[in-house]
N, C-alpha and C positions, 0 to 999 in steps of 0.2 A: 045648714046652719052656716053663715058666712062668718069668717075671721077676719073681717076687714076693720081694723082700728088703728088709731093713730099710734105712733112708736113714743110719744111723750109720757104716756101711761095715765093721761086725764081721765078717759073713759073707763079705765080699770080702776079707778079710785086711788092710785097710787100718787106720789109726788112727781110734780113737775121738773123734768130734767132739762138743764141747760145744755146747749152744745157745747163740747169742749173747744176751745180756741187755741192753737198752738202757734206761736211764733216762728216764722221761717227762719231757720238757721242759715249763716253765710259761711262760705268757704273761707277758711283763714289764708288759702295760698292764692286767691285771686283778689284783684282790685288793687287801690293804692296802697303802700306801705306793707305790702303781702309779705309773708315769710317765705324765705327760699329753701326749697327742698333739697337737702344734702347729705348723702350717706355718712358723713363726717361729722354731723352734728347729731350726737347720740342723744342730748337732753330733749332737742325737737322730737325726735323720733320715739323717744319714750313716752310722750304724750299721747300717741296714737296705737301703743301696744298695752295690752291688758295686763294685769299683776301676774298672769300664767304665762305670759309671752306670745298670745296671739295677737294678731293684727285686728284693730277694732274696725267694724264695717263702716262704710260710708253713711248710712242711714242714722247711725249714732253719733259719728265724729262730724256730720254735715260737711265732709270734703267732697268737691265735685268728682265726677267719674274720672275726668282727664288727669287731676291732681291726686285721686286715691290709686291711680295705676302708677303715677311716678313715685308715690310715698311707698308703695308696695315693693317697687324695684329697690328702692333707697335702703328699706328695711331689710330686705334680704341680702343687699350687698353688705350692708354693716355686720349682718350676722355671719356672713361667709368670711369676712375679714376680722372676725371675732372682736368686733367693737361692740357688739351686742349678743346676749345670749339667745339660744333658740328656744329654750324652755326655762322656767324657774321653778325651784322645788318650794 
């Protein structure tokens, strides 16, 4: 018996599912009027750190790979200089 059926659920008698469309996020650090990554700008760096103090991955924050590396270095530098906490309770 062949299990060759479509993925939209029509032949199974279920509802028709629409394909989920996600708008492509853009990097906030590239392009015109882009923000500059600076280890002294704690308010900006705090946007890319979770409430527990972990660095948010680029797939969630939509930061490009190159800028994610710069951001990580800036956050770690700010932590080392005690401008930002390593963890929060």
